[in-house]
N, C-alpha and C positions, 0 to 999 in steps of 0.2 A: 111672686117673685121668680124670675127665671134661674135655672141652675148656673148660668154664666155671670150672674150679677154678683157684686161684692166679693170678687176673688182678690185677695192680697197681691201686690205687685210683686215682681222678682226682687229678691233681697229681703223679703218681709216674712216673718213666720207666718204659716210653717212651712214656708220655702217650696210650695207646690210649684211655682213658675221658676225657680231657679234659686241657688243659695247666693247669688251675687246679682246686685242691682243692675249692672251692665252687662254680665256675663261675657260673651265672646268680644264685645266691644272694647273691654279692657285687656283681655288676654285670651288668644285661642287655646282650644284644648290641647294638651300633649299629645303628640303623634308617637305612639309606643309600640313599634311593631315586635311581637313575640318572635323569638329566634334562638335557635340552639341546634347543633347537629355535628356528628362525626366526632371531633376532638376539640378540647378548649381553644388549641391554635386556630382551627379553621372557623370556630364560632367567634373568636376575637376578630379575625379579618372581616367576617360578616357584620359585626357591630361598627367597626371602623367605617366600611362601606356605607352602612345605613345612615350612620352620623353625617358622613360626607354628602349624602342625598338629601340631607335635610330633616331627618327623624330628630325629634327633640327630647327623647327619653328611651332607655334600654329595658328591655323585658326578657328575661332569661327562661327558656325552655331546658329542663334537665331530662336526661334519658331515664328510662324506665328503672334500670338498676339504681340509679342514684335516689329516684323517687320511693323505691322500696327499702332504701337504707343498706345497699349492698355495694362492695367495691367492684371494680371492672373485672377483677381476676376471680371473683367468686363464680362457682359452678353454675348459680342461677342467673348470672349475667350472661352466659353464652348465647350469643346470636343476638344480643340487644344493646350492645354497647354503641352510643352514639346514634341510634336509630330513630329515636322520636325526640332528641335533644342532645344537649352538651353532657359528657360524662365528668362528674366531679367527685373524685374519691379522696381528695386531701386539699390541704391548704396549697400545696404546690399547683394543683390544677385551678384553683381558685385565683391565684396569682397570675397564672397564664391567661385565664378566661378575660381579666381586666387590665392586662399589660398595655401601658400606654393610654389608659383611658382614667382621667383623674376623678376618682369618686367623690371628691369634695364639690365638684362641679356638675356631674351629671346624675340625674335621679335614675334608680335602677329598681325595676320590679322584678321579684323573683317567684316564679310559680313552684313552690316546694310546700308539702304539707307535713306528713308524719316525721320526716327528719329536719323539719324547718329550723329548729333551734340549732341544730349543729350546721346546717349550711349558712345560717345567719351569723353564727360565730366566725365562720371562716370569711364571710364577706367582711365582717367588722375587722378582723386582724389585717386583712389586705388593706382596707382604709387607713388602719392605724400605721402600718408600714409605709404606705404612701405619705403619711404626715398630716392626713386628714383630721380635723377637729370632729370628734365623734357626736359632740353636742350639736353640730351643724350640718352633718350630713343628712341627706333626705333620700327616701325611697319607700319601697313597699315590700313587705314580706307577705306572701299569701297566708300561709300558716293557718288555714281554716280546715281544721281536722274534722268538724262536724259534717261537712259537705261530702267528705270522703266516705264516711259511714252510710250517708244518704244516698249517695249518687255515684262518684268517681271509683270508688273501692280500692283506693291506693293508701289504706291504712296498714300499719304495723303492730301497734300496741293496743290494748283495750280503751274504751272511751275516757275512763276517768284519769288514768296517769297521762294519757295524751292531752286531756284538758289541763292537767297540771303544768305540762311543757308549756302549752299555749300561755297560760296565765303567768308563768315565769317570764316568758318573753315580754308580755305586757308590762309587768312590773319593772323589769330590767330597762325597758325602753323609756318608762316615765323617768327613771332616775337618771339614765345615762345617754341615751339618744332621743332626745325630746321632739325632734323633727322628723323621725322615722316613723312610718306607720307598721306597727308590729302585727297586724292582722288585716287581711283584705277578705271580707266575708263574701262568699262567692256563691251567687245564684246561677253562674254561667254553666257550671257541670250539672246542675239539677236540671236546667232546661236541656242541656245535651242529652241527658238520660231519658228524656221524653216527658218531661213535665209540660203542664200548661203555664201560661204566663203568670196566672194567679198563683199556682203553686210555687213557681220560681220566687216570686214576690213574698209570699207568706213564710215559707220555709227558710228563706235567706234572712229575713228580718228576725224570725224567731231565734235563729241561730246566733245573730246578733246579740240579742237579749240574753241568751245563755252565757255568752262571753262577758258581757256586763255583770251578770249575777256572779260569775266565778271570781271577777276581779274585785268586786265589792266585797265578797266573803273573805277575800284575801286581806283586806283592809284599805284598799285603795279608794280614794275619793273619786266619784264619778267623773267630775270635772277635770281630774288630773289626767285620765286616760282616754275618755270618750272622745275628745277632739281628733285624736290619732287613730281612730277606727275607721277604716274606709271599706268601700263595696265594690263588687264586681258583678256586673250583670251581662246577660245575653242580649244581643241586639237581633231579633228574629224578623220574620218577613211580613208579618201582620203589622202594617205600618202604624196605623193609628193605636192600635192596642199597645204597641212597644211604647210609644211616646207617653201614652197614659200610665203605663206601668212605672216609668221613672218618676212621673209626677206624684202618683201615689206613694211610691217609696219615700220620696222626701217628706211628704205630708205626715205619713205615718210614724217614721223615725223621730220627727221633730216632736209631734205630740206625745210619743212613748216616752222619750227622754225627759221630757219636762214633766209630764203628769205621772209616769209611773216610778221615774227614779229621782225626780226633784232636781234634775241637772238645772243649774242657773247661768252657765257660761253659754252663750248663744253658739259658740263653735261645737258645743256638744250636741246642739240640735240639728246642725247641718249635715246632711247626708252627702258624702262625696263618694263618686263612683267612676270607676274605669268600666268601659264597654268593649267587647269582641263581638264581632259579626259572628253569625251562628254556623260553627262548623257542620253541625248535623244537617243543615239546609244544602250544603254543597253535594253536587252529583258528579260522578264519573262520566255519565253521559253527557254530552254537549257541554264540556267543561268551561267553554268561554261564556255560557250563561251565567257562571258563577260570578263574573265580574259585574254583572247586573245586578244579581242578588246582594252582592256585597255593598254596592253603591246605595242601594236602596236601604239596606239595614244601618250602614253608616250614617245616613241622612236622619233615620229615625233616632238613633242615639244623640246625634248633635242636636236635633229639635228637641229631644227630651233633656238636654242640659248636662251631658257627660262632661267630666274634668279630663279624661284621657281615653284614647280609642286606639284599639288595634283592627286592622282591616285584614281579613283573610285572603290568601292568594288563589288564584284560579285552579291551581294543580294540587290543592290539598286534599282531594278525594282519592288521590293516586299516591302522594308522598309529601314529604316536607318541601316547602317552596324552593324553587331555583331562584337565581338572582333576578332574572327577567321578571318572574311573576311576583316575587315581593317587592321589585321597584314599582310594578303596576299598582300593586296594592297600596303602597304608599302615595303614589301619585293620585289615587283616587281620593284620599284624605286631603291632599294639598288642592286638588281641584274644588272640592267642597268648601274648603277654608278660604280660598282667595278667588274663585270665579263665580261660585253660586248665589252668593248674597245672604246666605241662610244666617251667617254669623252677625249679622247686622242688627237682628232685633231678638231681644230674650224671649223665648216661649211664644213664638209667633201663633200658636194655635190656642193660646190661653183666651176663654171665653167662648171657643167653639163649642156648641151644644153637644156635638158628637164626642169630642175628646173630654169635655168635662163631665159627661155621663160615664164614658169608660172609666175615667179616674175614679169617680165616686163608687162605681160598681166594684172596681178592683179593690179599693180600700175596703169597702165593707166586707168582700169575700175574704180577704187577709185577715182582717180583724176576727172573722169567725174561726179561721183555721187556728189562729193563734190562741184563741180562747179554748179550743179543744186540746192543744198541746200543753197550755198551762194547766188545765184540768187533769192531764195525765201524770203532771209533776215536772214538767220541763222537756226540753229537747232530747237530753240524754235518755231519760226514761221513754220517750216516744220512739228513739232509735233502737233501744233494747228491745221494745215490743214491735218493731217492724213497721210502724205506723206511716211514716213518711215515704218508705221504700215501697210499700204496697200501693200507696196513692199515686206514685209516679208510674208503677208498673202498669196500673190499670189505665192511666192515661196515655202512656206510650202505646199500649196494645190497641186501644181505641183509635188513635191517630194513624196507626198502621193499617187498621181495617178500612178506614176511610180512604187511604191511599188506594188500596187493593181494590175497593168497589168504585174507584174513580169518583168519589164525592170531593176529594181534596187532590186537586190537580198539581202535580210536579212537572213543570215544562222539560220535556225531552225524556221523562221517565215513564208516565203513564198517559201521556198525550204529547203530540207533536213530535214523535221520535224520528230520528234520522237513522236509516239502516246502514248507511256507509260512512261511519265516523273515522276520521283520521286520528292516529295516536299522537300524543303531544310529548314533548321533551320533558323529562323529570329528572329530579335530584336522586342520585343512588349512593348510598354509604356502603362501603365495601369492608372487608374483614380487616383490612390494615388499620382501621381506626382502633379496633379491639386489641390488636396486636401491639400497637403503639402505646396504648394506655396501660396494658398489663406489663409491658417492659419499663415503664416509667414507675410503675408501682414497685416493681422488683428492685429498682435502683434506689428508690426513696427508702424502702425498708432496710436496704444494706447500709445505707450512708447515714440516716438519721440517729439521734441518740436514743436507742432503744430503751435504755434505763429510764430516761425521762417519760417515755411513752408509758411504760409499764406503771411508773409512779402516778402520772396524772390520769390514768384510767382507773387505778385503784381509788384515787381520791374521788373521782367522779362516782364510782359505785357505791362508796360510802355514803356520799351526798344524796344519791338516788333514793336510798333507803330512809332518808329523813325527810323533813318538810323544807328545807333549805332551798332557796332559788339555785336552779342548776346552771344558770348562765356563766357565772365566774369559774366553776371548774370546768365547763365546757370549753370557755375560751382558752384556759391553760392546756387542756388536751389538744386543742387544735394548734395551738402555738408549738406544741411539741411535735407535730405533724403525725398524730395519731390519725388513722384514716376514718372515713364515714363509717365503713362496715366494723371497724374495731369499736368506735363508739356506740353505734346502734346495737351491737352485741351486747354491750354493757347493760343497755336499757331492756333489751330482750331478756336478759338474765334476771333482772329485778322486776320488771313490769309484766313480763309475759307476752304473748301475742294474742290477737283478736281473730276469731272465727265466726263469720255472720250466720245466723239462723236464716232459713228461708222466709221470705216475707208474705208469700202467698202459696 
């Protein structure tokens, strides 16, 4: 019997060929361009522009100080405010970010991790102030702290209290925001750090199992929260391997949820994912080649069955995208959706010997990685021992050696170079963004009710020392206009901070 025979159809367990029978025939993927820069005001203008251009969901990029839990006026924020995303230091900034954008009607993804619970609380309060029904709003909070320790390194607190915060958001979401995804388990950054496709697949799914374990230990029923777990994968340049990776991910997750955890709701079995084209594949040499790379990677994501997609812009090896570049990136998705015909057939490579063999090999390899991590005692123990970090470091080093030896061709970099390249226009963020944010913070601290701020922060600190869910006191602190930095300082005092040991 050939490997391509007896493959379940799209919409059938274990969903190798897609989680829906008709896939894009019924509904296209969400076109969700990742965006944020300079100030909340300018980012809000970019969101309105993208929605007017046909984008169907929003995705928020936060700047580095926000990702690390610092306000714009902190000494560590100097030179970084608004440079890699939108600065959000308070509820006031979040209100500005979504001014005129009805959160009851637009799905929003937020790429924030260590301070994710704080940022989510701000988002929920803004939705509340807009009059939205929190039981009906939908969107995604990245909130994947495990991949921070593994790959991206934007962590604040040690792993175990950080996992407590993630579990608090999962529990609160089950009770209060049942249509919102409280965690987006992210392989994207693992791949960007230099992992192989196999490592991205295995470590991402094992991270997902760790969140499931913690939520079950909290006392939650797996079928109450698992349907709202989502995933985020990289779309890299090895076309067939990427398609196979997504197919293997769905099959593995479905079987693990059913057989390992006894999940009975088929929604718990279905792996839903967002994809983003590979930032690490973009080159500053011959940047227009990046348009071709992005189109190829986006096509792999669609043929692999993604539920939403971000396409990178041609200028991202230089700077954040300018308006022209981000429009072209969005148009790339729209051409694929409306002109290419690839949305007409679910999993068109299903039954291909090559794709089915790749899918099977990736599944087998990922199961072995998961077994190794299980034997270590789980992903927290593996991270503390430096295991996934070391595996990725070796893979990244080996890939770079192949580039330097010419065994891996990167067009325009180590082959087909152009000696006389012309510069391209790029987006520049000047110091005025930082000055503006610091002035806003000064005014906020002078006009808010500081007695309320002190009271809510004291309540939050007491709660952090217990096993209580921290979302209710977080929401109260946010409503008092306590800042992100003030709240994270409470957690720093109670939980401490984390310093990674060298992995190799």
